[in-house]
C-alpha positions, 0 to 999 in steps of 0.5 A: 500500500502506498501513502500520499497526501492532497496538495494545493500548490496554488495555495503556497509560494512557489519557492517552497514547492520543492522543499514540500515535495522533498519532505513528503518523500522523507515522510514516506509518501509517494503519491500526491493529488493536486488540481481538483479545485484550481479552475480559476487559476487554470482559466482566469477568464473564458478561453484564457488558459494559464498552464505554466504554474501547473506545469512547474508544479507537476515537474517539481513534484515529479522530479522529487519522485512523487506520482501524481493524481491529477483532479479535474476542476469541475467541482468549483466552476469559476465566477465568470462561468457562473455569470455567463449562464446563471441557470447552471446552478442547482436548485434546492427542494425549496426552490432556492438557487445554490449560489456561487461563493463556496463549491459544488455550485452546479446542476448535473443536468445543465447541458451548457455546464456539461459542455464547459466541463468537457472543454476544460477536461479535454484541454487538461488531458491534451496538455497532461495526458501523456505526462509520465508523472501523472499516474491517475486522474480523479474526476471532479471531487466528492459528487453530491457533497453539501446535498447537491445531487438532487436538483429541482432546476429547470434543466433537471426538470427537462432532463427528468421528462426526457428520462421518463419518456425513455423509460416509459415510452407513453405517458399512460404507462407512467400513470399506471406505474405510479398509480396516478389515478390516486388523488387525480394525479394523472398526466396527459403528456410527459411535458406536464410532469414536474419535479416532486417538490413544493407539493402541498403534502408528500408527493407520490413516492413512486414519483420521488423514487424515479426522480432519485433514479434519474438524479443518480443516472445524471451523475453516472453520465456526468462522470462518464463524460469526463472518463471517456475524454481522459481515457482517450487522451491519457491511456494507461492511467487509472480513473478514480473518484473520491466518494464520501462516508454514509452517503447514498444520494447516487448509486456508487456501483453504477458510477464505479462501472466506469472507474478503475479505482473507487476511493473514499474520504475517511473522517471517522471522528466527523462521521461519529459526530454527525450521524445517528450514534448514541451519546454514549458511543460519541463519548466513548469513541470521541477521539477514535471513531466508532470501531466499524465506521472506517471498516464499513466504508473500506468494505463498501468501496472495495465492492464498487469497482470491478476487480475490487480496487479501492483507496482512501483519497482523504484520510483525517490527520487531526481535528476537522472543521465541519462537524458539530464538535471537532476533537483531536484524534487519540495519539496513535489513531492516524497510524491505526486508521492507516494500517486498518485500511491496509488490512482491508486491501487499500492501494493507497491512503492519502492524507488530507491535507499536506499543510493546514491552510491559514485562510478560507473555509477549511483553515481549522482543518488539520494537515500533516503540517501546521500552517507554520510548516512544523510537522503536526501529530498526524505527520509524525504518525504518517511516517510511523505508518510508512515504516510499518507498511515497509516492514509488513511488505507484500501480503496477498489477498483474502478468500471470500467469506461473508457477503453483505448486500447493499442497495442504494435504491433501497436507501432512496425508497426508505427515505421516500416512505420510511413508515417510521422516523427511526427506520434508517436503511444505512443504520440497519445495514451498519448494525448488521455489519457491526454484528458480523465484525464483532464476531471477527468475520471478514465481510465484503459489502456488494451490490445485489447483482454481484455473483455470490457463488464463492461466499460461505454466508450471505446477509441481506439487511433489507432489499425492498425491491427484490429481483427475480434473478437474485432469488434464482441465484440465492436458490442455487446457493447451498450456504446460510442466507438471512434476509432482513425486514421489509425485503420484497415489500415493494415492486419496482414501481413502488407498490405493494406486491400482489402476494404481499411481502416478501414478494418473490422471496416466498419462492424460497421461504413460505411466509407472508407479512400481513402487517407492519408496525413502526415503534416509537422510542420507549415501545418494545416487544420483549424476547428471551434476552433482547428487546425489539425496537423500531420495527416489527412485522406480523407474519402468516406462515406454516413454519415454526418460528426460530425466535418469538417475542413474548406476545407469541409473534415469530420474528425469525423464520427459516426454510432450509438455508434461507432465513427471514428476520421480521423486525429491526435486529436486536443486537444480542439476537442478531449476533447470536444468529450470525454466530450460528450461521457462521458455524453452519458455514464452517467459518471460525468466529471470535468473541471479541471485546467491545473495542477490539476489531480484527481483520485478515489479509492474506496470511496476516492477521491484524488487531485494532484497539479502539478503546481507551484501555489495554486489550489482551489478544493472547487468546486470538494469536493461535500460536502465531508470530507477531510482526507488529505490536504486542499481545497487550495492545495499548489504546489506539494500538495495532498488532499484526501476526502470521498464523501457519 
């Protein structure tokens, strides 16, 4: 695995570039990402390119031995471009334009902006496409950051109408699919269809789901526009995009089909603070991040490109600036996060950023260097990680074990119709993933259309739209499979199936979901050693329940190797169920302490201590030989060992 950083030569005096590059190499870095926000410096006015400064920056970095990932600058169109076509900006759900003054001020559907993007990318590719220092291109930056995927602009409206016409061919087919006879919502032509915002009450959920599908497809074609230009002008270079954490506004699998490497931006402390985690978890892991945040995304993005290639494009090196609260990482955590990415198979960990900026919006975001160029704590830990990586050497790959199916479409569907404020698809998936990790299992998070033949165990947290092809593929497997609540509960047109949920899954497990309930906080249904919260289903079936709550309702049923969970997963129960499935699949499990996580990569086993106390892994070594660390792992410590 290589280490790198994000660098902005346009932010710093040119006379320090060479010294910066030299210090990067001395720290153990070998790659650097540049250029993704530089449009105003590359083209100060329309058609007037100024390449010379970037020529010199690329030469300086390359001469130091650094490989360069060059970003296309389309996330930050300059003011002159916005002024030339003011309608290029996205419009939010309340009808307000997303104006110039920060970043990501464009609408994916605006054809004029797409033409300008193609022009600047073509110009960059012509100039740098064959430059030997350029090893990869990053398209744009963080598609959708700041809620910019779904736009309600005029361009998006017209694009949506074209998309609907292509999908349905005739407006009668659309009316039928959406159920527009309800509330007299029928259309006479596609030209009458508006975006689903500013309605009196909730819009038709089928309308919303199609709009989300459309918005995602716009990202796919926007990204492909750039990739096609770059592949033609810069052959042999990797195409990369940097995705974000806990972000589902577009289908990352679809975008990934046009990429070589999926990367993501890892900010474990910011994500802990900003998302659903309890106050107790936020305090317990305030300087470490939840033990499964980074790993969840490593395993997710490994499944987003053919071949499983992935990297971390931005790794948190210290306090960030954008969360509600921004503590500093515990000493050792930057090193731990780096080595954990390696344990999950990353090709690169790139720290954001090289030097902390003393100006503008991100001046409170730490870097590997302080603003005065002294090495920050993150820089010292990056150097330690580089030495560890050198010591570990080539490791190899890991055999497939557990597949967890993840669907971006499912996230859109449940956001459109949650049927309960606390039913959050991402949280459901994360809780099941975390339970698997607490058993020491290696997990691949994959799209529903991925081949599953080589896996020993399959978990589907929920898949409301269940394709017949997936059911056929599951039927051919001879491994334990568990489907979670609301699976098969909708058709592709967002309607209840004629034979009720779980729809096509009834071919494999004979049951029907007769009624569903969302439970408010404080409401529970008690089981043997657990409580069901948030969601429970009433099931009709001739099967005997594997688990029941006290009122006699079954919540887990199985038919052969296929199981169905009819509730939100109670933590003690789901961990027990996964342990039983792993035993049936002949996969070894561990009983890990709360703050310890393990991962196997090739012949090397890793352990990571996310706690604030020591953690003894003697029982987990299995007679192996330690390569890194000791059996008593200190807080934020890492151990690695081989087992014959």
